[in-house]
N, C-alpha and C positions, 0 to 999 in steps of 0.2 A: 325177056328176062324170066328166069325160072321161079316158080313158087317153092318156098320151103315149108314142108308139112311135117309136123311133129305129132305122132299118133301113139297113144298107149293102149295096149291090149291088156285089160285087167286079168289078173290071175284067175278070178272066178269065172271069166268068160272062156278061157282056153283049157281049164282043168276042172275036174270034179273036186271042188275044194274041200269037201268033207271026207274024202278018201285019199289016203296018203299016196303021193306020186301016181295019180291017175289022170290021164289026159282026157279032155273032152274032144275027141277026134273030129266028130261031125261039125261041131261049132268052129273049131280051129280051121278046118278046111273051108267052111262057108265064108268065114271072115277073110281068109287069105285069098279066096277066089274073088271076093268083092274088091279087095285091095288091088289084085291083079287087073281087074277090069278097068280101074281108073289110073293105075300107075303109068307114068310116062317118063321116059329117060331124060326128058327135059326138066323134070321136077326134082327137087332135093327132098327125099323122104327119109325121115328118121323114125324108127320103130323102137318103142320101149315096151317090155312086157313085165307083168307082175310075177309073183312066185307061186300063187295058188297052193295047191296041195304038194308041190314039189319043194318049195322053200320054207313056207310058213310052219309046217309041222316040225321040220327039223330044227328051226329056230326056236320054236316053243319048247321042244324037248330039251334043248341045251340052255334055255333061259336067256337067249340072246334077243335083244330088241333094238330099236333105233337109239336107245339111250343107255341100255345096260349091256356090257360087253363080256367077252370070254377070251382068256388067253390059252385055251385048250385047242391044240391044232386039230383035234378030232372034230370039234364043233365047227371050226372054219371049213374043214374038208367036207363034212356032211352037208352043210348048207350050200356051199359053193358047188360041190359036185352035183347036187340035185338041180341047181339052177342051170348048170352047163347042160345037163341032160334035157331039161325043158327047152332051153335055147336051141338045141340041136333039132328038136321036133319042130319048133317054129321056123327055123331056117329051111328045113326040108320042105315044109308046106309052101313057103314063099318061093323056093326054087322050082317047085312044081308049076308055079305061075310065071316062070321065067323072070323073076325079080332078082336082081344081082345083090342079094342080101349077104352080109358078112357079120361075124360076131364081134362084139366089143364087151369084154368081161370087166366089170368095175373093180373086182378084186385085184386085178393086175395094174389098174391105172389110177384109181381114186383112193382118197384117204380123208380122215377127219383129224382136225387139231383137237387139243384138249377141251376147247369150248364147244366142240361139236360142229364147227363150221366145216363145210365141204370143199375139198380140192379135187375137182374132176375136170381136167383140162379138155377144152373143146377143140383145140387145134387139130387133134387127131381125127375127131368126128368131121370137122370141116374139110380136112384133106381127103378123107374117104369120099365125101360128097363130091368134091372137086374132081375126083378120079372116076366118078360114075358109079360108085357103090351105094348100097342102102345099108347104113349101120343099124344093127339090131342089138340093143343093149337091154339090161334087165336089172331088177332088184337083186341084191347080192350082199355078201359081207364085205366090209372094207376095214383096213387097218385104222384104228382109232387111238390116238395118243393116250397112253396110260390106261387103256381099257382092253387091249387086245384087238378084237374085232367087234363091230356092231353092225346092225342092219342098215343098208342104204335102200330105201324103198323106191319103187318105180315112180311113185308120185313125186318124190323129192327130185328124182332125175328130171322129170318133166318140168318142174319148176326151175331147176338149175339151168337146163338147156333153154327154157323159155326166156330167161333173163339174159343168158350169154349169147344166144344165137338170134333172138328176135324173129322167130318164124312167122310166116304168113297165116298159118292155120295151126291150132292146137286142139287136139281132141282126146278124150278119155272114153274108150269103149268099155262099158260096164254091163252087168247083167240086168240092170234096170234101165228104163227108157229115159231116165234123167233123175234129178233129185226130186224126191216125192214129199208131198206135204202130209198132214195128219190123215187125210182121206185118200192117200195113195194116188193123188193127182200130180202130174209133172209140174214142177215150178218152172215157169218160163224163163225167169232171169233172177240171178242173185248178185247183189252189189255189196252186201255187207254180211259178215258171218252172223252177227247178232240177230238178223232178221229170220234166220233159219236154224239157229242153235237148238231150239226146243224140239225140232223134228229129226235132228241128225243123231244117230246112235252108232255104236261100234258094230262091226260086222258080226253076224250070227255064227259064222264059221271061224276057225282059227285064223287069226290075222294079227301079226305083231306090228303092223304098220299103221293102224289107226282107223281103218274103215272109211266110210264116206265123209266123216267129219274132217279127217286129215286131208282128203282130196280137195274139199272145198277150201280149206284154209290155205293149202299150197297154191291153188289156182288164183285165189284172191290176192295173193302176195305178188303176183306177176306184174300187175299194172297193164295187162293185156287181156283181150277177150279169149275165152276158151269154151269148150263144150263138153258136157257129159251126156252120153247117149248109149243105146244098146246096139247090138250087131245089125238090127234091121235098118238102122239109120246111117250106116257107113257110106252108102251111096250119096245121101244128102250131105254128109260132111265133106266128102271129096268134091261135091258139086257146089261148094261155097254156100250151102243153105244154112238153116238154123235148126239143127237137130237137137232134140232133148232140151237140156237146161243150159242157158248161156250164163257163164260166170265172168264177171267183169267188175273190177274195183270202181268205186264211186268217182275217182279222179281220172278215169280213163277218158281220153279224148278221141 
């Protein structure tokens, strides 16, 4: 029986987040090489990547966030176009590792209702997995009832897929080795947001999706264990180890 692995590559990992539309080529290559080392055609692998300097700066320029939308087609095209470009870079590096990666663009398949609830069908994702592909999706703009388009973050996609698909492993690869406490020491495990709220702040670079605080909140909502770690721990993640910070709600069995 194959394992289903859900992995997010943070935008700050694969791009230079403080420079508009600038790829961090060496890190992206090292990360995809690590994935290639562990990838097996018998596994179901889903990759989600963030926006980094490709998506977030355009979203910020147009005033589009996860809750504040725009009906200007130019805003939608600028943000989505940048994310498609970044997605192509990610796909190319995965193809270099002979990983059968294919794109799934949320703008074409996902939407939000007026109350903000997300409709992102997973039947398409599951069919791609069943046919031997590795779906690679990403943060994007999505149609939002009465608001034009708003941002769908990669973290929200991870949480949505985590609930709908119930993967065996969930990991978020970030620029930090885990969630850090006041002394910059990795917190081994988080079971409640209140226990770490005082040390979680917004990202220092432009990020319209909420930084580390949003990541922890989304992962705690799963009722499933997940991990936050940096690129040096990808091997440990794929080997079913305990990389970085383990995030798990108190009622997880």
